[in-house]
N, C-alpha and C positions, 0 to 999 in steps of 0.2 A: 556615876552611872554612865552607860555608854551612849555615844552619839554616833549613829551609823549614817554614812553618806551613800546616796544612790547616784552614781556618776553616769550620766546619759550623754556620753561623748557622741558626736561632736557638738551637740546642742547643750553647752554648759549652762545656759540660762534655764534649762528645764531640769537640771540636777537639783536635788533637794536632800534634806537631812531628816533623820528619824531620831527623835529624842525619847529615851526611856528613863523615867524617873518616878519613883513613888512620891505621891503628893503633887505631881506636876499640874494636875487639872485645876487646883486651887490658884496657882500662879499664872495660869494661861490667859485669863481675861486681861490682866494688866499688860502682859506682853503684846497681845494682839491689838489692844487699844492703842498702845504706844506706837506700834509700827504702821497701823492703818490710818491713823489720823481721823479725818472726817469722812472717809470713804464708807459706803454702806456695808454693813456686815449682816449676813443672813445666817442664822443658826438653824440648821435642820436636824431634827431629832425625832424620836418616837414618843408615844404617850407615857410609856414606862420610864424611859430615861429622862424625859422632861421633868417628871416628878422627883426622881432621884438626884439629878444633876443639872438638867437643862434650865430650870427656872432660876436657880442660884447663879449659873453661868451667865444667863441673860442679865440678871440684876447687877452682877459684878462688872460686866462690860458696860452697862449703862452708867454705873457709878463712876467708871473711869472716863466717862464722857463720850463713849462710842455711840455712833448712830446705828443702832442694832434692832433687828426684827427677829423674833423667835417663831419658828414654824414647826408644827409636829404632825406626824402621821400615826395611824394605828400601828401598834407593835405587831410584828410577825411577817412572815414571807409574803403574805398576800398583798402587802403594801408595795412590793416590787412589781408594780403593774403599770401598763400604759396609762390607765385612768388616773392613778395616783401621781405619776410623773407629770401628766398634763395639768392636774389640779395645782401642783406645786409651781409649775412654770407660769400658770395664769396668775397665781398669787404674787410671785416674784415680779412679774411685769406690772401688776397693779401697784405694787409697793415701790416701783421706780428703780429696779435693778439696772445697773449700767456695766459697761465692760471693765471698769476698774473696781467693781464691787468684789467682796470676798464671801464665799460660802464656807461655813464650818459644818462638817459632818460629825455630829456628836452622837455616838451610839455604836451599835454592833454592825455586823456585816451587811444586814439589810439596809440600814441607814447609810452606810458608806457607799454601797453600790448604787442606791437610788439617788442620793445627793450628788454623788460623783457624776452619774449619768445626766442629771439635770444641769450640773455645772458645765458638762461637756457640750451640751446641746443648746442651752439658752444663749442667745446673742452670739451664736457660733463659738461659745466657749468663754467662761470666766474662771478666775482662780478659785481653788478651794483647798482647804486643809482638812486632814483627818484627825479626829480626836476619838479613837476607838475605845469602847468601854467593855468589850467582851474579850475573852481569850482568843476566840476564833479570829476576830478582827485585829487584835493586837499582834498576833503571831503570823498572820497570813493576809487576810483580804484587804487590809488598809494599805498594803505596800504593793506597788507595781503598776498602778494606773488602770487596771481592768475595772470598768464600771459598767453597769447594765441593769436591765430589768427582765422579768420573765414574760413568756408568751404562753398561751394555752397549749401550744405544741411542745413546749419544753422550757427548761430553766436557762436563764442568761442568754437567750437567743437574740436579744436586741441590746446593743451596747456599743462601747467605744473604748479606745485607749486614751485616757486623759489623766496625766500624772498630777498628783497633789503638789502643792507648793511646799508642804511640810507634813510630817506625821508626828503627833504628840501622844506618847503612850504613858499612862499612869496605871501601873499594876494594882494600885489600891482600889480602883473601881471594881476589881474582881471580888472584893469582899461582899458586894451586894448582888453578885451574880448567882442565880439559882444553880444548884448542884448539877442539874441535867444540862444546863447551858455551859457550865464549866467543862463537863465531860465531853460535850460536843466540840468544844474548842480544842481539847486535847487530841482529837482525831487529826486535826490539821498539823499540830506539832509533830505527832508521830509520822504523818505523811511526809513532811519536809525531811525529817531525819531518815526515814526508810528510803526515800528517793535519792538523797544527796550525801549523807554523811553517816557512815557506820559507827563512828565513835560517839556521835551525838545520840544515835539510836541506843547504843549500849548504856549511856547515861540515863536515858528515860527508862530503859528496861530494868536497871538496878534500883531506881528510885521511885517506882510506881506508887508505893504506899505513901511516901512523903509528898509526892505531887498531888495525889488525891486528897490529902489532908490540908492542902492549901498553904504549904510553907512558902512565905512571900519571897525570901531570898532565893530559894531554888527556882520558883516560878519566874522571877525576874531574870534569872540566868537562862532559863529555857527560852523565854521570849527573846532575849538578846541574841541567843544563838540562832533561833529560827529566823529572826529579822536579818541578821548578818548574812545567812545563807541565801535568803530570798533576794536581798539587795544585790548581792554579787551576781546572781542569776539574771535579774532584771537588767543590770548594767551591761551584761554580755548579750542579752537576747530579749529586748523589750517586747517584741510582738509575737512571741511563741513560734519563731521559725526554727528553733533548735532546742538547746538545753532547757529552756524554760518549760517546754512541754512535759518534762519530767515531773513537774509540780501538778500535772493532771492525774497523777497516780490515784486510782480509786474513784475518779470523778466521772468517767464515762458511765459505768454502772451506777455509781452513786447518784448522779443527777437524774438518771432514768428512774431510780427507785423513789427519789423525792417527788418527781412529777407524777408517777403512777400511783402514789399514795396520797396525792393532792396535798403534799407537804405536811402530812401527819408525822412523817419521819423528820427529825431535825437534820440539818445539813451534815453535821459531824457524824451523826448516827449513820446516815446514808453513805457517807464517804468511808466510814469504818467498814461497813458491810462490803462496799465496793472494793476496798483494798483487799479484803480476804478473798472475795470471789475472783478478782483479777489475778491474785497470786495463785489461785488454783488453775486459772487459765494458763498462766506462765509455766506452772508445773506440767500441765498437760502437753504444752508445746515444747517441752524440754529446755526451757530458758532458765528455770529456777529449780533448785533442789528443795525437796519436801521439807527438810529440816529448817530452811530459811522461812518458808511459808508458815510453819508452825511457830517459829519465833515471833513473827509478825502477829499472828492470831493471839498468842498468849499475852503479848504486850498490850494489845487492844482490849482484851478481856480484863487484864489487870487494871487498866484505866477505867473500867466500868462501862465499856462500850459494847454494843451488839456486834455479833460477827456472823449472823445468818439472816437471810431476808425474812420479813414477816410471814407468818403462816398463811394469812389471807392476802393475796397479791393478785391484782388484775394483770395477768401475763401479757394479754394483747396490748393493754395500755403501756406496760413496761417496754415491750419491744418497739412500739411506735415511738416512744420517747427516746429510746436508745438509738434508733435509726435516724433521729433528728439531731443527734449529737453534733455540735458545731466543730468538734475536733476531727471529724471524719471528712472524707472527700468523695469525689465522684466514683472512686473505685470501691468504696465501702467503709466499714468501721476501721478506725485506726486507734490504737491505745498505746500509752506508756506502760510497760510491764517490767516488773522487777527481774533483774538477772541475779542479783544477790542483795542483801541489805546494804544500802548506800549507793547502789548503781542501778540505773534503769536502761532498758532498751526502748528506743523511741520510734513512734510511727509504725508499730507492728500491726499488720493486717489481721483482723479477727473476724471469723465468720459468725453469723447469727446462730448457726447450728452449734458452734462451740459454746456460745453463751447459753443456749438452751440446755446443753448437756450439764454444764456446771450449776445452772439454776436448779435443774432436776435433782442433781446430787445433793445440793444444799437443802432443798425442800425435804428430801428423804432423811437427811441427817437431823435437820429440824430443831436445833437448839439455838437460843440467843444468849450471847455473853452478858 
């Protein structure tokens, strides 16, 4: 199984590896206990993952002699909040966390973002590792060091860049993932392919049925390809100054949809709709040919993802969240938009009027994939 390195030159001591191996989670407690010795280990997870994997992970660490504490938060996006982060920080301080402690983020994207943010801010930064258990986290959010929490004004508006010390990916955890969460994760895999690699996109396009049926070998291959692409981008552009912003494809509109529906839309669902609407923007602006936009839409539909906004949408709330998008600047909205499958144009100015137009068109068309 692949081991992908994220090279963060010139700070080689911040470089790290990503290991992808079915069954890895069962062996991980022994490995962590062996390398950490008597340092404190804090496992942060959510209530659902605690029941499925976290309690066993904690017991296995303790059995190996580790000095370990298990902390869990409620499952769901609402846990990515300042109040939850503060509660975790208070608990960690009460348990005696120190600068040489290790935080293990065991769970999906919410847990990874939240635990990473807590690791970045407590004691001005402690080490953490990612052990992602969802397709979204395994293919995308656990890699690259973007950590953060939400604010009432919008998603991921409070955060930091704090790279993990390692990422351990076990595709077998996807066996317990609900179907809707698996589909949500597929949106990020499609996004990486559409933004960066036309051949990878074609692989997904040709194998949509096998992917939806959960073929482990194929899904492991998809994860490895997505991880390799993202690792390469992060190594070249850690802080979103250039090529990494291609990975924001679908996220400007997607994040606004999430916030305006009060997170009733799952992240991947919102990103899927965001990619389709932003591809329509790109067509309107003459950047993208219609046939390429249709390929993207068909692939997302084949993955079981929605491709049009909800019929009931608070447009004022949507526009407010969109205008708060952290990827924009003082001159207005900026987006990564497709030029063709596999290539993005970066930092494209987009008017709110143009967004209103494509939202209106989508509402009139009115079907969800």
